[in-house]
C-alpha positions as CSV (number, residue, x, y, z in Angstrom):
1,M,0.0,0.0,0.0
2,L,2.8,2.5,1.0
3,D,4.6,1.7,-2.4
4,T,1.5,2.8,-4.2
5,I,1.3,6.1,-2.3
6,F,5.0,6.7,-2.2
7,P,6.7,4.7,-5.0
8,P,10.4,4.4,-5.2
9,L,12.2,7.1,-6.6
10,H,14.6,7.0,-9.6
11,K,18.2,7.9,-8.8
12,D,18.0,11.0,-11.1
13,G,15.3,12.4,-8.9
14,F,17.0,12.7,-5.7
15,R,19.1,15.8,-6.7
16,M,15.9,17.4,-8.4
17,L,13.8,16.7,-5.3
18,A,16.4,18.2,-3.0
19,I,16.5,21.4,-5.1
20,A,12.6,21.5,-5.0
21,V,12.5,21.2,-1.2
22,I,15.2,24.0,-0.7
23,I,13.2,26.3,-3.0
24,T,10.0,25.5,-1.3
25,M,11.6,26.2,2.2
26,L,12.8,29.5,1.0
27,L,9.4,30.4,-0.6
28,I,7.6,29.5,2.7
29,L,9.9,32.1,4.5
30,L,8.9,34.9,1.9
31,N,5.2,34.0,1.5
32,K,2.9,31.3,2.6
33,I,0.9,31.2,-0.7
34,L,4.2,30.9,-2.7
35,G,5.2,28.2,-0.2
36,V,2.1,26.2,-0.9
37,L,2.8,26.4,-4.6
38,G,6.3,25.4,-4.0
39,L,5.1,22.4,-2.0
40,I,2.8,21.4,-5.0
41,F,5.7,21.7,-7.1
42,T,7.9,19.4,-4.9
43,I,5.2,16.8,-4.9
44,W,5.2,16.9,-8.6
45,V,8.8,16.4,-8.9
46,Y,8.5,13.5,-6.7
47,Y,6.0,11.9,-8.8
48,F,7.7,12.7,-12.0
49,F,10.8,10.8,-10.9
50,R,8.8,7.8,-9.4
51,D,10.2,4.5,-10.3
52,P,7.6,1.9,-9.5
53,D,8.1,-1.8,-9.7
54,R,6.6,-3.4,-12.8
55,F,5.7,-7.0,-13.6
56,P,6.4,-8.1,-17.2
57,I,4.6,-11.0,-18.6
58,N,8.1,-12.9,-19.1
59,D,7.0,-14.5,-22.3
60,D,9.1,-14.2,-25.4
61,N,6.0,-14.3,-27.6
62,Y,4.9,-10.9,-26.5
63,L,6.3,-7.5,-26.6
64,V,5.6,-5.2,-23.6
65,S,5.3,-1.4,-23.7
66,P,8.7,0.4,-23.5
67,A,7.1,3.5,-21.9
68,D,4.0,4.9,-19.9
69,G,1.9,7.1,-21.8
70,K,-0.6,7.3,-24.8
71,I,-0.2,5.5,-28.2
72,I,-0.1,8.3,-30.8
73,L,1.0,6.4,-33.9
74,I,1.1,2.9,-35.4
75,E,2.5,2.3,-38.9
76,T,4.7,0.3,-41.1
77,V,7.9,2.1,-42.0
78,R,11.5,1.7,-43.0
79,G,14.0,1.3,-40.3
80,P,16.1,4.4,-38.9
81,R,18.7,5.2,-41.5
82,E,20.9,6.4,-38.6
83,L,21.3,2.6,-37.9
84,S,21.7,1.6,-41.4
85,L,18.2,-0.1,-41.3
86,E,16.5,1.9,-44.1
87,N,16.2,-1.2,-46.3
88,L,14.2,-3.2,-43.7
89,S,10.5,-2.8,-42.9
90,F,9.3,-2.4,-39.4
91,I,6.2,-1.8,-37.4
92,K,6.5,1.5,-35.5
93,V,4.6,2.3,-32.5
94,S,5.0,5.7,-30.9
95,I,4.2,6.5,-27.3
96,F,3.9,10.1,-25.8
97,M,4.7,10.7,-22.3
98,N,3.1,13.9,-20.7
99,V,4.5,15.4,-17.7
100,F,2.4,13.3,-15.4
101,N,3.5,9.9,-16.7
102,C,6.3,7.9,-15.1
103,H,9.2,8.5,-17.4
104,V,11.4,5.4,-16.8
105,N,11.7,3.4,-20.0
106,R,12.0,-0.4,-20.2
107,V,12.9,-3.0,-22.7
108,P,9.9,-4.6,-24.5
109,L,11.7,-8.1,-25.0
110,G,14.8,-9.6,-23.7
111,G,18.0,-9.4,-25.8
112,R,21.4,-8.0,-26.4
113,V,22.3,-4.4,-27.0
114,D,23.9,-4.1,-30.4
115,E,24.4,-0.4,-30.9
116,I,23.5,3.1,-29.1
117,F,23.6,6.3,-31.1
118,Y,22.9,9.6,-29.7
119,K,21.9,12.5,-32.1
120,P,21.4,16.1,-31.0
121,G,18.3,18.0,-32.3
122,K,15.5,20.4,-31.5
123,F,12.9,20.4,-28.6
124,I,9.5,20.6,-30.4
125,N,6.5,19.0,-29.1
126,A,7.1,15.3,-28.9
127,S,3.6,14.5,-29.8
128,L,4.1,15.8,-33.2
129,D,5.2,13.4,-36.0
130,K,8.2,15.5,-37.0
131,A,9.6,15.0,-33.5
132,S,10.9,11.6,-34.6
133,E,12.9,13.3,-37.3
134,D,13.9,16.6,-35.7
135,N,14.2,16.3,-32.0
136,E,17.2,15.3,-29.8
137,R,17.0,11.6,-29.5
138,N,18.8,8.4,-28.5
139,Y,18.7,5.2,-30.6
140,I,19.1,1.8,-29.1
141,K,19.4,-1.2,-31.4
142,Y,19.2,-4.6,-29.9
143,S,18.7,-8.3,-30.9
144,D,16.7,-11.1,-29.2
145,N,17.8,-14.7,-29.1
146,N,16.3,-15.4,-32.5
147,K,18.4,-12.6,-34.1
148,K,15.3,-10.4,-34.7
149,T,16.2,-6.7,-34.6
150,F,14.4,-4.2,-32.4
151,V,14.9,-0.4,-32.2
152,L,13.9,1.9,-29.2
153,I,14.3,5.7,-29.8
154,Q,14.2,7.9,-26.6
155,I,13.0,11.3,-27.9
156,A,13.2,14.6,-26.0
157,G,10.2,16.9,-26.0
158,L,9.2,20.5,-25.7
159,I,10.2,20.7,-22.1
160,A,12.5,17.7,-21.8
161,R,16.2,18.7,-21.9
162,R,17.9,15.4,-21.1
163,I,17.8,11.9,-22.1
164,N,19.5,9.4,-19.7
165,C,20.4,6.1,-21.2
166,E,21.5,3.6,-18.5
167,I,22.4,0.7,-20.5
168,K,25.6,-0.1,-22.7
169,V,26.4,-2.0,-26.0
170,G,26.9,-5.6,-25.3
171,Q,24.7,-5.7,-22.2
172,E,22.2,-8.5,-21.9
173,L,18.6,-7.3,-21.1
174,K,15.6,-9.1,-19.6
175,Q,12.0,-8.3,-20.6
176,G,11.0,-5.2,-18.5
177,D,14.4,-4.2,-17.5
178,R,15.0,-0.4,-17.1
179,I,16.8,1.2,-19.9
180,G,16.8,4.9,-18.8
181,I,14.8,8.0,-18.3
182,I,13.7,11.2,-20.2
183,R,13.1,14.3,-18.1
184,F,9.9,16.3,-18.4
185,G,7.7,15.2,-21.3
186,S,8.8,13.2,-24.1
187,R,8.3,10.3,-26.5
188,V,9.6,6.7,-27.3
189,D,9.3,5.2,-30.8
190,F,9.5,1.4,-30.9
191,Y,10.4,-0.5,-34.1
192,F,9.9,-4.3,-34.4
193,D,9.4,-7.0,-36.9
194,T,6.3,-6.9,-39.2
195,K,5.6,-10.6,-38.4
196,Y,4.3,-9.4,-34.9
197,K,0.5,-8.8,-34.5
198,V,-0.2,-5.4,-32.9
199,L,-2.3,-5.6,-29.9
200,V,-2.8,-1.9,-29.2
201,K,-4.5,1.0,-30.9
202,T,-3.9,4.8,-31.2
203,G,-5.3,6.5,-28.3
204,Q,-4.7,3.7,-25.9
205,T,-3.0,4.4,-22.6
206,V,-0.1,1.9,-21.8
207,L,2.3,1.0,-18.8
208,A,5.9,0.4,-19.4
209,G,7.0,-3.2,-18.7
210,E,3.5,-4.5,-18.5
211,S,1.1,-3.5,-21.2
212,L,1.3,-5.9,-24.1
213,I,2.1,-4.1,-27.5
214,A,2.4,-7.0,-29.8
215,A,2.4,-10.9,-30.2
216,V,4.0,-13.4,-32.3
């Protein structure tokens, strides 16, 4: 019960929470109304950086969501040219995370990290389609035990200013493992094999590590 009300905090959140608490204390000394606003902001910072436990299905026949948020796009596309995958077809599912969603990203299916590529860019609204091409982003390419290729792209948004990738090339990941966090509103694009059957639809809300995105 307590974990529901007070979920664990992601390691990136401790410094931000400490700053918010100090600002709130100063605001209380200046003005009670400002102090209340500061307290609300501090609570929001805590919940933004929350890192609750998730319980994946642990079944290689399913792909779980890499992010909390809303499905905003499902389409069949060519792979990212940044990873030299433009000659292959993938299903792409885009998930938009607003400032109230948990922003810890997770791996949809176990596998080995093949490549990580960071690309600087703009900070336009992550809900827009062109964010996938224009915004600052981090590409993660990995393969499962059957050598199928998957791509996760962490994309910064209008407010987001930092993408934190916590994995490295060569690392073995299990379904639902944490891969990083994006600060303050963002998006994740997930590319997977066209042989999968998509189980979600646009407008649907999903949870990282638990909601089923697709099945073999």
